[in-house]
C-alpha positions in Angstrom: 28.4 -12.2 -22.4 29.0 -9.0 -21.0 26.6 -8.1 -17.6 24.7 -5.0 -19.3 23.4 -7.9 -21.8 22.5 -10.2 -19.0 20.5 -7.5 -17.2 18.9 -6.3 -20.4 18.2 -9.6 -21.7 16.1 -10.3 -18.2 14.2 -7.1 -18.6 13.4 -7.8 -21.5 12.0 -10.9 -20.8 10.7 -9.3 -17.8 8.0 -7.0 -19.7 6.9 -9.8 -22.2 6.1 -11.7 -19.6 3.9 -8.3 -18.1 2.8 -8.2 -21.4 1.4 -11.5 -21.5 -0.2 -11.8 -18.4 -2.4 -8.4 -19.1 -3.4 -9.6 -22.2 -4.6 -13.1 -20.5 -6.1 -11.8 -17.7 -7.3 -8.5 -18.3 -10.8 -9.5 -17.8 -9.9 -10.6 -14.2 -8.6 -7.5 -13.0 -4.9 -8.3 -13.3 -3.3 -5.9 -10.7 0.4 -7.3 -11.1 3.0 -10.6 -10.7 5.4 -11.3 -8.6 8.3 -13.8 -9.5 10.6 -15.0 -7.0 13.3 -18.4 -7.4 12.6 -21.0 -4.3 14.2 -24.6 -3.7 11.8 -26.5 -6.0 11.1 -24.2 -8.9 10.0 -20.6 -9.2 6.9 -19.1 -7.2 4.4 -17.1 -9.2 1.8 -14.7 -7.4 -0.6 -13.2 -9.2 -3.0 -10.5 -7.3 -6.0 -10.8 -9.5 -9.8 -9.1 -8.6 -11.3 -12.5 -9.3 -9.5 -14.8 -8.7 -12.6 -17.6 -10.0 -11.5 -16.7 -13.2 -8.3 -16.9 -13.4 -8.3 -20.5 -11.4 -11.2 -21.8 -14.2 -13.3 -24.6 -14.1 -11.8 -27.5 -12.4 -8.2 -25.8 -12.5 -8.2 -25.7 -16.3 -6.9 -22.2 -17.3 -4.6 -22.4 -14.2 -3.2 -25.3 -15.4 -2.5 -24.0 -19.1 -1.1 -20.7 -18.1 1.3 -22.5 -15.8 2.1 -24.9 -19.2 2.5 -21.4 -21.1 4.7 -20.2 -18.9 7.1 -22.4 -18.4 7.2 -23.2 -22.4 7.3 -19.8 -23.5 8.8 -18.1 -20.9 10.9 -20.0 -19.6 10.4 -20.3 -16.4 11.5 -23.2 -14.4 9.1 -25.7 -12.4 6.3 -22.5 -11.8 3.9 -22.4 -9.0 1.4 -19.9 -9.3 0.0 -18.5 -6.3 -3.5 -16.5 -7.0 -4.5 -13.8 -4.3 -6.8 -11.5 -4.1 -6.6 -7.7 -4.3 -9.0 -6.7 -1.1 -9.7 -3.3 -2.1 -9.2 -2.5 -5.9 -10.5 1.2 -5.5 -6.5 1.3 -3.6 -4.8 -0.1 -5.9 -3.5 2.2 -8.8 -3.4 0.0 -11.5 -6.5 -1.3 -11.2 -8.0 2.1 -11.2 -5.7 3.2 -14.2 -7.2 0.4 -16.3 -10.5 1.1 -15.9 -10.0 4.8 -16.2 -8.7 4.2 -20.3 -11.0 1.3 -20.7 -14.2 4.3 -19.8 -12.2 6.7 -21.9 -12.2 4.6 -25.0 -15.9 4.2 -24.0 -16.2 8.1 -24.6 -16.9 9.3 -21.3 -15.7 12.5 -20.9 -12.6 13.2 -19.6 -13.4 15.3 -16.4 -16.1 13.5 -15.4 -14.3 10.2 -15.6 -11.8 11.8 -13.5 -13.1 13.8 -10.8 -15.6 10.0 -10.3 -12.5 7.9 -10.5 -10.9 10.8 -7.8 -14.0 10.5 -5.4 -14.7 6.7 -5.4 -11.1 5.6 -4.3 -10.5 8.9 -1.7 -13.9 7.3 -0.5 -12.7 3.8 -0.2 -10.5 5.8 2.5 -7.3 6.4 0.5 -4.7 9.2 1.8 -3.9 11.2 -1.1 -4.6 10.5 -4.8 -3.4 11.9 -7.8 -4.6 11.5 -11.3 -2.9 12.7 -14.6 -4.9 12.1 -18.5 -1.9 13.3 -21.3 -2.3 13.3 -25.6 -4.9 14.3 -27.3 -8.1 13.8 -24.7 -9.5 17.5 -26.0 -9.3 18.9 -29.4 -6.0 18.5 -31.8 -3.4 19.4 -29.4 -2.1 17.6 -26.4 -2.4 18.5 -23.0 -2.4 17.1 -20.1 -5.4 17.1 -16.9 -4.4 16.2 -13.4 -7.2 15.6 -10.5 -5.3 15.8 -6.6 -6.9 15.0 -3.4 -5.5 14.7 -0.1 -1.8 14.1 1.3 0.6 12.1 -1.3 4.5 11.8 -0.8 6.2 12.8 -3.8 9.9 12.4 -3.2 12.3 10.7 -1.0 11.7 6.9 0.4 7.8 7.4 1.3 7.3 7.9 -2.3 9.0 4.6 -3.8 7.7 2.4 -0.8 4.2 3.4 0.6 2.9 4.7 -2.7 0.7 2.5 -5.6 2.1 3.2 -9.0 0.1 2.5 -12.0 -0.3 3.3 -15.5 -2.3 2.6 -18.5 -2.8 3.9 -22.6 -6.4 4.4 -23.5 -7.1 4.3 -27.7 -9.1 7.6 -28.2 -10.2 8.3 -31.7 -7.8 11.2 -31.8 -4.5 9.0 -30.8 -3.2 7.3 -27.8 -4.1 9.1 -24.1 -1.7 8.0 -21.0 -3.2 7.5 -17.8 -0.8 7.6 -14.6 -2.7 7.6 -11.0 -0.5 7.6 -7.6 -2.5 6.6 -4.6 -1.7 6.5 -0.6 -3.3 3.8 1.4 -4.7 5.1 4.3 -2.9 4.4 8.1 0.8 4.4 6.1 3.6 4.8 8.6 5.1 8.5 7.8 8.9 9.4 9.3 7.3 12.7 10.4 3.9 11.3 12.1 3.3 12.3 15.5 1.8 9.8 17.3 1.2 9.6 21.7 3.0 6.7 23.5 0.0 5.3 26.1 2.6 4.5 29.4 0.6 2.2 31.0 -0.3 3.6 34.6 1.9 2.4 37.7 0.4 0.5 40.7 0.2 2.7 44.0 2.6 0.7 47.0 1.5 1.4 49.9 3.8 2.7 52.6 4.4 -0.1 55.4 3.1 1.1 58.4 5.4 1.8 61.5 5.4 -0.3 64.6 3.5 1.0 68.5 6.2 0.7 69.6 7.9 3.6 67.8 5.1 5.3 67.6 4.7 6.2 71.4 8.6 6.5 71.8 8.4 9.3 69.5 5.3 10.8 71.4 7.6 10.8 74.1 10.3 12.5 72.4 7.9 15.7 71.4 7.0 15.6 75.3 10.0 16.2 76.3 11.1 18.8 73.4 8.9 20.3 74.7 8.5 20.4 77.9 12.6 21.0 78.2 11.5 24.1 75.8 9.3 25.1 78.1 12.2 25.1 81.2 14.5 27.3 79.0 12.0 29.7 78.7 11.1 30.0 82.4 
């Protein structure tokens, strides 16, 4: 099998797995998954808003999820780890799903956009951008953009420091796409200027001169004054 087909096959399987997890864990505030190969099998890290709903009563839900991942998606000995998202307002994927859900409930685009923008910035975000595209007002498709703060749009900071999320809202007029980008607080940007604190250095006391040397210097000074007076005469 050519190398290209291998990568395409892996990508399709990853998309199928993501779709399954979004449908299965939608009520838990699903925010993404990390899959890593380890010596004992496959490590699956689930980022969710409510971990208790993923684990279930006496661990039944997570056991069933483990069996499904191994049987239907070919993960070798999956070991699931559930991680709680500390601040969902700073997670772009969760906020995009919340916004899409609100649009499906009939809340106005401008109202929900401003509301989510304010909520994200109040959570401490450095910058946020919300773009809603589709038939959101009338029959023609258009885009609505909400923006606040500072957000990197290009370069390595935009790829590594900015959280991106997208979702789709099923409206009566058609499908509306939601895209959210959030820059978390306290991220180290390359052009940030920081003052470095230099610890104060202890002052070393000067060693005291011995009394004999001090007397010699006084005598030399007096002799010099006498010689100067003699020459003056």
